[in-house]
TISE-897264 format. One record per residue: x, y, z of N, C-alpha, C in turn; residue in one letter. Coordinates in steps of 0.2 Angstrom, whole numbers, plus 5000, padded with zeros to 4 digits. Layout:
% residues N
XYZXYZXYZA;...
This chain:
% residues 306
500449945000500050005000500450065000M;501050065004501450125004501750144998R;501950084994502250094988501750124983G;501150104983500650134979500550214980K;500550224987500450294989501050344986I;501650314986502250354984502150364976F;501950304972501950314965501350364963S;500850364967500350414965500550484967A;500950494972501250554974501650584969A;502050544966502550564961502150594955I;501650564953501150584947500850654949I;500650654956500350724958500850774958L;501450764960501950814961502250834954L;502150794949502350804942503050814942V;503450764945504150764945504350704941F;503950674937504050614933504750624929G;504850674927505450684923506150674927G;506050674934506650664938506850594938S;506450544936506550474936506850454929F;506850504924507150484918507850484918L;508150474912508850474912509150544913G;509850544914510150614916510050654909K;510150624903510150664898509450704897G;508950664898508250684898508150744903R;508450734909508350784915508650844913L;509150844909509550914908509250944901N;508750904898508550934891508150994892R;508351044888507951114888507251104886P;506851154888506151154885506151164878P;505651134874505651144867505451224866S;504951244870504751314869504451334862G;504251284859504051294852503251274852K;502851314848502151304847502151264841V;501851204840501651174834501051204831R;501151224825500551254821500251314825Q;500651364826500551424830499851454828A;499351464833498751494831498851574831P;498351604828498351674829498151704836D;497751664839497551684846497451614850H;497751614856497651564861497051584865C;496451564864495851584868495551524871R;495751464869495451404873496051354874R;496251354880496951324882496751264886I;497051204885497051144889497751134893V;497751124899498351114903498451044904S;499051014903499150944904499550934911M;499550974915499950964922499751024927A;499751004933499551054938500051114938P;500651104937501151164937500951204931S;500751174926500551214920499951264921I;499451224924498851264926499051324931T;499451314936499651364940500051424936E;500451404931500751454927500351494923T;499851464920499351494916498951544920L;498751524926498351574930498851634932F;499451614934499951664936500051714931A;499951694924500051744919499451784917L;498951774921498251804919497851774914G;498051714912497751674907497151624909L;496951634915496551584918495851584915G;495651644912494951644909494951614902D;495551594900495651554893495651484894R;495851454900495951384902495251354902V;495151304897494551264897494551194899V;495151174901495251104903495851094907G;495851054912496451034916496450964918V;496950934921497050864923496650854930T;496550794932496150784938496550804944R;497150814943497650834949497650914950Y;497350954945497451024946496951054951C;497251084956496851104962496951174964S;497451204960497651274962497751314955Y;497451374955497051414961496351374961P;495951404966495251374967494851374961T;494951424956494551414950494651354946E;495251334947495451274942495051214944A;494751204950494351154953493751144949K;493451204946492851204943492851184936E;493451184933493551174926493451094924L;493351084917493251014915493850974916P;493850914917494450874918494550834911R;495250824910495450794904495850734905I;495750704911496150644913496750664917G;497250614917497750624922498450644918G;498950644922499550664919499850614914Y;499750554915500050504911499450474907L;498850484908498250454905497750504902D;497950554898497550604896496950564892P;496350604892495750574889495750614882N;495950594877495950634870495250644868F;494750604869494050624867493850684871E;493950684878493750744882494150804879A;494750804877495150854875494850884869I;494750834864494450854857493750894858V;493350874863492750904864492750974867A;493350994870493451054872493651104867L;493751084861493951124855494551174857K;495051154860495651194861496051224855P;496251284856496751304851497451304853D;497551284859498251264862498151214868L;498651164867498751114873499451124875V;499451144882500151154885500351094889V;500951064888501151004891501851014893M;502050964898502750964900503150914895L;503750924895504150884890504050804891I;503850794898503750724899503150694896E;502750744894502050724890502150714883N;502750724880502850734873502650664869E;502550614873502350554869501650564866Q;501350614869500650624866500650674860S;501250694858501250744852501050714846L;501250654844500950624838500150624838P;499850604843499150604844498850674843A;499150724846498850794845498950814838F;499550794835499650814828499150784823A;499050724825498550684820497850714821K;497750744827497050774828497050844826L;497650864823497650934821497650994826G;497950974832497951014838498551054839M;498551114841499151154842499451134849T;500051124850500351104856500951144858S;501151154864501751184867501951144872L;502651124872502951084878503451134881S;503451124888503851164892504251124897V;504751144900505051104906504951134912C;504751094917504651114924505051064929H;505551044926506050994930506451034935Q;506551094933507051134937506851214937N;507151254941506951324942507051354935V;507551344932507751384926507151364921D;506951304921506451284916505751314918G;505651324924504951354926505051434924I;505551464925505651534923505551544915L;505951494911505851494904505151484902D;504751444905504151424903503651484903S;503751524908503351594908503451634902L;504051634899504151674893503951644887L;503951574887503751534881502951534881H;502651524886501951534886501651604885I;502051654888501851724887501851744880G;502451714877502451734870501951704865Q;501751644867501251604863500551634864A;500451664870499751684871499651764872C;500151794869500151874869500151894876D;500551864881500551894887501351904889A;501651924884502451934885502551984891E;502252034891502352094896502252064903E;501752024904501551994911502051944912T;502251904908502751854909503451884911A;503651934907504351964909504251994916R;503752024918503652054924503652004930S;503351944929503251894934503951864934L;504351844929504951814929505451864933A;505451924932505851974935505751974942A;505051974944504951974951505151914955D;505151854952505351794955506151794955L;506451824950507151824950507451874956Q;507051924957507151974962507151944969A;506551904970506451874977507051824978R;507251784973507751734974508451774975M;508551834972509151874974509151894981G;508551914983508451934990508751884995R;508451824994508651764998509451754997V;509651754991510451744990510851804994R;510651864994510951914997510951905005R;510351885007510351885015510751815017K;510851775013511251715015511951705013T;512151755009512851765007513351765012A;513851725012514351725017514151685023G;513551655024513351615030513551545029L;513651515034513751435034513151405031Q;513251355026512751315023512651255027R;512051255031511951185035511751135031P;511951075033511751005030510951005031R;510650995025509850995025509650925022V;509150895025508850835023508150845021L;507950835015507250835013506950765012C;506450755017506150685017505550695012A;505550675006504950685002504350645003I;504450585005503850535007504150485011E;503650465016503850405020503250385024R;503250325027502750305031502650345037T;502050375038501950425044501650395050L;501850425056501450415062501550345065G;502050305062502150235065502650235071S;502850295073503250295079504050285078G;504150265071504850255069504950285062T;505550285059505650305052505650245048L;505150245043505150185038505050215031E;505450175027505450195020505450265018D;506050295020506050375020506450385013V;506050415008506250435002506550515003Y;507150525001507450595002507650624995V;507750684995507950724989508650704987A;508750674981509350664978509750724976G;510350714973510750774972510650804965T;510250774961510150804954509450824952N;509050834957508350854956508150924958G;507450934958507150994959507351014966F;507250974971507350994978508051004980F;508550974977509250984978509351064976D;509151084971509251154969508851204974K;508251184976507851224980508251234987I;508551184989508951184996509551234995I;509851224989510451274988510251344987T;509651354984509451424983509251454990L;509051404995508751435001509351445006A;509951425004510551445008510751375012G;510651315010510851255013511251215008G;511451155010511751105006511451035007R;511351005002510950935003511350885007N;511150865012511450815017511550755013A;511150735008511250675005511750684999Y;512250644998512750654993512850604988R;512450554989512450494984512250514977G;512350474972512150484965511650434962Q;511450384967511050324964510350344961A;510050384964509350394962509050464963A;508550484960508250554961507950554968A;507650504970507350504977507550434980F;508150434983508350364986508050354992P;507950294994507750275001508250265005V;508250295011508750295016508550265023V;508950225026508750195033508950245038S;508750225044508950265050509650275051S;510050215050510750215050511050265045E;510750265039510950315034510850385036G;510250405039510150465042510650485047I;510850445052511250455057511950475054L;512150435049512850445045512850515042E;512250535039512250605036512250655041M;511950645047511850695052511650765050N;511050765047510850835044510750885050P;510850945049510750995054510051025054Q;509751015048509051035047508650985043V;508050965045507650915042507050945040I;506850935033506150955031505750895029F;505250885033504750825032504150845028D;504150825021503650845017503050805018M;502450845020501850805022501250835019V;501050815013500450845010499850815014P;499350865015498750845018498750865026G;499350885028499350905035498950965037L;498851015033498451065034497651045034A;497550995030496850975030496650925035A;497150915040496950875046497050795045G;497350775039497450705038497950675042K;498450715045498950685049499050725055H;499350695060499450735067500150755067D;500250815068500950845068501350815074M;501050805080501550785085501750715083A;501350665081501550605079502050605073K;501950645069502450655063503150665066I;503150715070503850735073504150685077L;503650655081503950595086504250545082D;504150535076504450475072505150485072D;505450555072506150565071506550555078W;506150545083506550535090506950465090Q;506750425085507250365084507950375082G;508050445079508750465078508850525082V;508750525088508850585092509550605092E;510050565090510750585090510850635084Q;510450635079510550675074510450755076V;510950795073510950865075510350895075E;509950885069509350925068508850905073A;508750845075508250815080508450845087V;509050835088509350865095509150935096A;509250975091509151045091508451075089S;508051025088507351045086507251075080G;507651055075507651085068507351035063Q;506851005065506450955061505750995060V;505651005053505051045051504651015046H;503951015048503550985043503351035038A;503351015032503151065026502451035023V;501951075024501351055022500951085016E;501251145015500951185009500951155003A;500451154999500351124993500851144988D;501151204988501551234983502251194984Y;502351154989502951124990502951064985A;502451044983502350984979502150994971F;502151054969502051064962502551114960V;502951094955503551134953503251194948P;502851234950502651294946502951354949G;502651414947502951484949502951494956P;502551454960502551464968503151434971R;503651404967504251384970504551434974F;504451494973504851544977504551544984I;503951524985503651524992504051464996L;504251414992504551354995505251374997L;505651414993506251434994506251485000I;505851525000505751575006505651545012E;505151495012505051455018505651415021E;505951385016506551345019507051385021L;507251445018507751485019507651515027A;507051535028506851555035507051505040Q;506951445039507051385043507751375044R;508151375038508851355038509251405041I;509051475040509451525043508951575048H;508751545054508351585058508751645061P;509351645060509751705063509651765058E;509451755052509351815048508751855050V;508751925049508151965050507751965043D;507251925042506951915036506451965035W;506252005040505752065040506152125037D;506752125037507152185034507152185027A;507152235023507152235016507752205013P;
């Protein structure tokens, strides 16, 4: 059951590309619209991060279809569903008569089908921060929202720059991100952590830390309690979707870590549950995750000052 939960979570988080080969992971977004339309007035989104991006660009009123996993912003919940991330319903998409379908590069296996149906498509990369920023400009250009896209990208860059300035010259603590695990069992079981070549590794770095995990084996390796003791992270982030909705008990979640009480983060009370939905969708709200982690990693900084 636990394995099924993790597999579903990966689809929901839209980090599927991290499980592909390294060459695929580093592949730049195509940023090309096939059969460019004169106006993109009816847009279908093929991923939660794309839906967030479209709304952030002020294009929400043009979105006519989203995946079953798209839940932000609230307006997206009311839109027609076109299937899932890996199992799109082409019949439902055709019925919506879109003049643009926006997908992630991991979705590009659907390109031949869209081409055969005569549909215009745009593929972008959300596997890393640079890809997310680039996607703003690509979508903005395709949908006549270039000014908004440039402004949003500049704002995100400025906020990242602020975190960078405030953490410059400070020691970078060892940070462990537990992406998924068995919760509330009283011990640590099946702990999947952020590897060194993925989205979360870069987020840790941008937030002023360094990834405590240094192996190269997998994007989300499973580590044991002994492995955590050996890494001895100074800060731990326990990613817990559903915490805000009352699906999990905070005290029980944090108690699980007492089995490795020798770890510096546990001994110093630097274990933090991350519950916000933006932590699990690699869209333009990634900046909120960077800012949240930075404040936890560097509590000595005056974050209220300009």
